[in-house]
Structure formats: C-alpha cells, structure tokens
MISEFI-905998 format. One line per field, with one value per residue (C-alpha): x, y, z; residue in three letters; chain. Coordinates in nm, 4 decimals, padded with zeros to 6 digits. Layout:
% MISEFI-905998
c1 [X | ...]
c2 [Y | ...]
c3 [Z | ...]
type [ALA | ...]
mol [A | ...]
END
This chain:
% MISEFI-905998
c1 [00.8256 | 00.8112 | 00.5339 | 00.4320 | 00.4519 | 00.2348 | -00.0457 | -00.0614 | -00.0892 | -00.3588 | -00.5532 | -00.4854 | -00.2773 | 00.0269 | 00.3706 | 00.4689 | 00.8382 | 00.9210 | 01.2023 | 01.2450 | 01.3997 | 01.1066 | 00.9242 | 01.2268 | 01.1963 | 01.3764 | 01.5814 | 01.7182 | 01.8334 | 01.9557 | 02.2259 | 02.2284 | 02.1429 | 01.9317 | 01.6491 | 01.3249 | 01.0398 | 00.6886 | 00.3779 | 00.1956 | -00.1306 | -00.2615 | -00.6481 | -00.8042 | -01.0739 | -01.1299 | -01.4193 | -01.6311 | -01.4637 | -01.1107 | -01.0237 | -00.7734 | -00.7144 | -00.5872 | -00.4084 | -00.2054 | -00.1154 | 00.2331 | 00.3009 | 00.5941 | 00.6746 | 00.7991 | 00.8532 | 00.6753 | 00.8892 | 00.7853 | 00.6361 | 00.3953 | 00.5889 | 00.6369 | 00.8549 | 00.7536 | 00.8855 | 01.0443 | 00.7290 | 00.6497 | 00.3035 | 00.2169 | -00.0193 | -00.3537 | -00.2683 | -00.5268 | -00.4960 | -00.4160 | -00.1584 | 00.0243 | 00.0529 | 00.2282 | 00.5216 | 00.8609 | 00.6389 | 00.6011 | 00.3068 | 00.2602 | 00.2073 | -00.0069 | 00.0237 | -00.2611 | -00.2857 | -00.4517 | -00.2377 | -00.3903 | -00.2049 | -00.2969 | -00.1113 | -00.2460 | -00.1719 | -00.3270 | -00.5720 | -00.7147 | -00.6655 | -00.4741 | -00.5862 | -00.2713 | -00.1832 | 00.1043 | 00.3920 | 00.6178 | 00.9618 | 01.0215 | 00.7173 | 00.7670 | 00.5903 | 00.3563 | 00.3630 | -00.0140 | -00.1345 | -00.0017 | -00.2017 | -00.0470 | 00.1429 | 00.4539 | 00.6896 | 00.5999 | 00.6163 | 00.9686 | 01.0582 | 00.8886 | 01.0599 | 01.3924 | 01.2660 | 01.1613 | 01.5164 | 01.6790 | 01.4556 | 01.5251 | 01.8780 | 01.8473 | 01.9387 | 01.6922 | 01.6600 | 01.5205 | 01.2774 | 00.9340 | 00.8065 | 01.1485 | 01.2387 | 01.4890 | 01.2521 | 00.9608 | 00.8059 | 00.6185 | 00.2261 | 00.1272 | 00.4617 | 00.4346 | 00.5528 | 00.9313 | 00.8867 | 01.2215 | 01.3935 | 01.4977 | 01.2268 | 01.5070 | 01.6365 | 01.9190 | 02.2714 | 02.1272 | 01.9945 | 02.3722 | 02.6463 | 02.9986 | 03.3227 | 03.5938 | 03.9336 | 04.2389]
c2 [02.4337 | 02.2035 | 01.9486 | 02.1732 | 02.4762 | 02.3379 | 02.2013 | 02.5603 | 02.7305 | 02.4686 | 02.5709 | 02.9596 | 03.0092 | 03.2383 | 03.1728 | 03.4848 | 03.4491 | 03.6405 | 03.8646 | 04.1167 | 04.0062 | 04.0973 | 03.8099 | 03.5673 | 03.5234 | 03.5530 | 03.2897 | 03.3898 | 03.7129 | 03.5729 | 03.3617 | 03.5763 | 03.3030 | 03.3922 | 03.1877 | 03.2262 | 03.0874 | 03.0174 | 03.2297 | 03.0051 | 03.1683 | 03.0805 | 03.1516 | 02.9971 | 02.7331 | 02.4434 | 02.4863 | 02.2215 | 02.2993 | 02.1862 | 01.8217 | 01.7481 | 01.3947 | 01.5980 | 01.8610 | 01.6470 | 01.3826 | 01.3437 | 01.4702 | 01.3367 | 01.4502 | 01.1371 | 01.0735 | 00.8420 | 00.5959 | 00.5434 | 00.2005 | 00.4381 | 00.3156 | 00.5235 | 00.3955 | 00.4910 | 00.3495 | 00.0171 | -00.0377 | -00.0032 | 00.1697 | 00.0705 | 00.3364 | 00.2145 | 00.2547 | 00.5292 | 00.8064 | 01.0188 | 00.8046 | 00.7841 | 01.1299 | 01.1623 | 00.9589 | 01.1303 | 01.3844 | 01.4492 | 01.3131 | 01.3181 | 01.0292 | 01.1026 | 00.9107 | 00.9483 | 00.9383 | 00.6074 | 00.4179 | 00.4284 | 00.6374 | 00.7619 | 00.8949 | 01.2445 | 01.4604 | 01.8210 | 01.7223 | 01.4206 | 01.0996 | 00.8326 | 00.4529 | 00.1957 | -00.0951 | -00.2124 | -00.4292 | -00.4986 | -00.5865 | -00.7807 | -01.0424 | -01.3974 | -01.7152 | -01.8812 | -02.2410 | -02.2678 | -02.0305 | -02.2105 | -02.5133 | -02.8286 | -02.9980 | -03.2540 | -03.0189 | -02.6988 | -02.8168 | -02.9042 | -02.5536 | -02.4104 | -02.5850 | -02.4698 | -02.1311 | -02.1201 | -02.2669 | -01.9648 | -01.7349 | -01.8648 | -01.8053 | -01.4095 | -01.1869 | -01.0310 | -00.7093 | -00.8918 | -01.1346 | -01.0530 | -01.0944 | -01.0610 | -00.8458 | -00.6337 | -00.5219 | -00.4462 | -00.0603 | 00.1665 | 00.0944 | 00.3768 | 00.5072 | 00.8115 | 00.7359 | 00.7856 | 00.9533 | 00.8917 | 00.6702 | 00.3445 | 00.0450 | -00.1830 | -00.1787 | -00.3737 | -00.4466 | -00.4414 | -00.0927 | 00.0075 | 00.1094 | -00.0019 | 00.2260 | 00.0008 | 00.1326 | 00.0223]
c3 [-00.7035 | -00.4161 | -00.3424 | -00.0322 | -00.2650 | -00.5176 | -00.2761 | -00.1150 | -00.4631 | -00.5486 | -00.2070 | -00.3068 | -00.0029 | -00.0544 | 00.1520 | 00.3170 | 00.4649 | 00.7878 | 00.6498 | 00.9706 | 01.3032 | 01.4989 | 01.2698 | 01.3031 | 01.6541 | 01.9752 | 01.9191 | 01.5678 | 01.6933 | 02.0188 | 01.8040 | 01.5078 | 01.2363 | 00.9796 | 00.8198 | 00.6507 | 00.8413 | 00.7031 | 00.9110 | 01.1024 | 01.0713 | 00.7345 | 00.8469 | 00.5466 | 00.6055 | 00.3451 | 00.1284 | -00.0152 | -00.3340 | -00.2576 | -00.3263 | -00.0774 | -00.2601 | -00.5654 | -00.3492 | -00.1103 | -00.3848 | -00.4450 | -00.8366 | -01.0395 | -01.4217 | -01.6484 | -02.0143 | -02.2084 | -02.4141 | -02.8009 | -02.6686 | -02.4490 | -02.1683 | -01.8262 | -01.5768 | -01.2291 | -00.8763 | -01.0304 | -01.2024 | -01.5849 | -01.6524 | -02.0019 | -02.1444 | -02.3267 | -02.7159 | -02.7862 | -03.0207 | -02.7487 | -02.5860 | -02.9235 | -02.9309 | -02.6198 | -02.7312 | -02.6060 | -02.4223 | -02.0336 | -01.8650 | -01.4546 | -01.2288 | -00.9190 | -00.6097 | -00.3881 | -00.0171 | -00.0267 | -00.2181 | -00.5683 | -00.8325 | -01.1810 | -01.5127 | -01.6413 | -01.9207 | -01.9420 | -01.6177 | -01.8366 | -01.7198 | -01.9263 | -01.8950 | -01.8167 | -01.6795 | -01.4374 | -01.5558 | -01.2414 | -01.3603 | -01.0477 | -01.1061 | -01.0379 | -01.1902 | -01.0085 | -01.0683 | -00.9777 | -01.2252 | -01.4950 | -01.6525 | -01.5644 | -01.8732 | -01.8478 | -02.0505 | -01.8992 | -01.5219 | -01.5912 | -01.7194 | -01.4495 | -01.2020 | -01.3741 | -01.3681 | -01.0012 | -00.9033 | -01.0965 | -00.9435 | -00.5730 | -00.6412 | -00.6982 | -00.4477 | -00.1784 | -00.3814 | -00.7262 | -00.5578 | -00.4780 | -00.1100 | 00.0357 | 00.3048 | 00.1275 | -00.1432 | 00.1033 | -00.0146 | 00.1859 | 00.1793 | -00.0073 | -00.1414 | 00.0282 | 00.3696 | 00.2231 | -00.1316 | -00.3371 | -00.0643 | -00.2213 | -00.1463 | 00.0200 | 00.3365 | 00.4492 | 00.2795 | -00.0775 | -00.0119 | 00.1147 | -00.1042 | 00.0031 | -00.0987 | -00.2576 | -00.2310 | -00.4581]
type [MET | THR | GLN | PHE | GLY | ARG | ALA | LEU | CYS | GLU | LEU | ASN | ILE | ASP | ILE | ILE | CYS | ALA | ASN | SER | PRO | GLN | ALA | LYS | GLY | ARG | ILE | GLU | ARG | ALA | PHE | GLY | THR | LEU | GLN | ASP | ARG | LEU | VAL | LYS | ASP | LEU | HIS | ARG | PRO | VAL | SER | ALA | ASP | ASP | ASP | LEU | ASP | GLU | VAL | LEU | ALA | TRP | ARG | GLU | ARG | ARG | THR | VAL | THR | ALA | ASN | LEU | VAL | VAL | HIS | TYR | ASP | ARG | MET | MET | LEU | LEU | LEU | ASP | ALA | THR | PRO | VAL | ALA | ARG | GLY | LEU | ALA | ARG | LYS | THR | VAL | GLU | VAL | VAL | ASN | TYR | PRO | ASP | GLY | ARG | PHE | ALA | VAL | GLN | HIS | GLY | GLY | ALA | ALA | LEU | GLY | PHE | ARG | VAL | PHE | ASP | LYS | LEU | ARG | THR | VAL | GLU | VAL | GLY | ALA | VAL | VAL | GLU | ASN | LYS | ARG | LEU | SER | GLU | VAL | LEU | ALA | HIS | VAL | LYS | ALA | ARG | GLN | ALA | ALA | PHE | PRO | ASP | SER | LYS | ARG | ARG | GLY | ALA | LYS | GLY | ARG | ALA | ARG | ALA | VAL | ASN | ASN | LEU | GLU | ALA | PRO | GLY | ALA | PRO | SER | GLY | VAL | GLY | PRO | SER | ALA | THR | SER | THR | LEU | HIS | THR | PRO]
mol [A | A | A | A | A | A | A | A | A | A | A | A | A | A | A | A | A | A | A | A | A | A | A | A | A | A | A | A | A | A | A | A | A | A | A | A | A | A | A | A | A | A | A | A | A | A | A | A | A | A | A | A | A | A | A | A | A | A | A | A | A | A | A | A | A | A | A | A | A | A | A | A | A | A | A | A | A | A | A | A | A | A | A | A | A | A | A | A | A | A | A | A | A | A | A | A | A | A | A | A | A | A | A | A | A | A | A | A | A | A | A | A | A | A | A | A | A | A | A | A | A | A | A | A | A | A | A | A | A | A | A | A | A | A | A | A | A | A | A | A | A | A | A | A | A | A | A | A | A | A | A | A | A | A | A | A | A | A | A | A | A | A | A | A | A | A | A | A | A | A | A | A | A | A | A | A | A | A | A | A | A | A | A | A | A | A]
END
C-alpha cells in the first residue's frame, strides 16, 4: 500500500477509481488514453479524533538487528535495551517521520525508546578535555577527517539533507558530483 493509500485508509476514506469513459473526462476520450483517476470530491470533514500528525507521517518498516540497531536515513537508531526491545531482535519495526521533522520507532503502535548514532559524526576538539597526548591525537584525527570526500564530512554541502526528510523521501541526501554516478566503459 502506498503512503497516500495508507493515509486515506486511516482517515476512513475509500479510494474510488473512475472506470467509465464519462468519468475519465473529455481529454482522455479525445486522445483514446486509458488512465484511472481519483475522484476529486471526497466530502469528508476532518474530525477532532483525527490525529493528522500521525496520519500524514511518513512510515517505513525496518528490521531490528541482533544488537538492537535500526538503520534509517544514514543513521543508526540504537534501541534502549528493554525486555520488549530485546524481544524484537530480527523482527520488523516501523520508523515514523513526522511532518515537523521529529521521528519515532514503533512496534504494534507502541513507541520504543532509542538514541540516534550518526555514522558521519566528526570529533570536535573543544568537546574533549585538554590533555598533552590527546591534543596530538585529535590534531591527527582532524587532519584525516579533512581529507574525507564531501559526502563523508558533516556540514559539507554535498551532505545536506532536507529539513524534515519529507521534502524528498527516498531521494539521496547529497547533491552534486558525489550523488551522481558515471558509467565507465572498457
């Protein structure tokens, strides 16, 4: 089922396709094309019981690893090690991305606790307590991170994402040369 179909189902709206030539309109008949069209008049007011944040959220199913990790949009969501979460290892959960940018992990309608681990995180020198040996190591790490391509560096233009991940769901986050592929022929 598509995200659109799921949202209509949650709002208790039936999808009615136009199957007759009269319903398809004059242009379709004139050109002899056959296409289904959704009836535009739905005539259902939104009630107080309709939670539009839940209905309009983008939902994707993901499998929990044995280590209680869910992979979603270049992030690792580390589930809290509760008895419920331990029972979900190698089972499917739902990652819900809300229109306002927040997201949740749910199973059977119940929210699961988690924390986000960003695989592309970099080390901030100021966040570490000053230490003679540590500062040399951090300088080395910073130099190595600066050599990474733009697609691997935090804050780089090629790694920019949509604000709430709903502007272009499923599309690659990067734009530019790192997001495109070239075909090499022998």
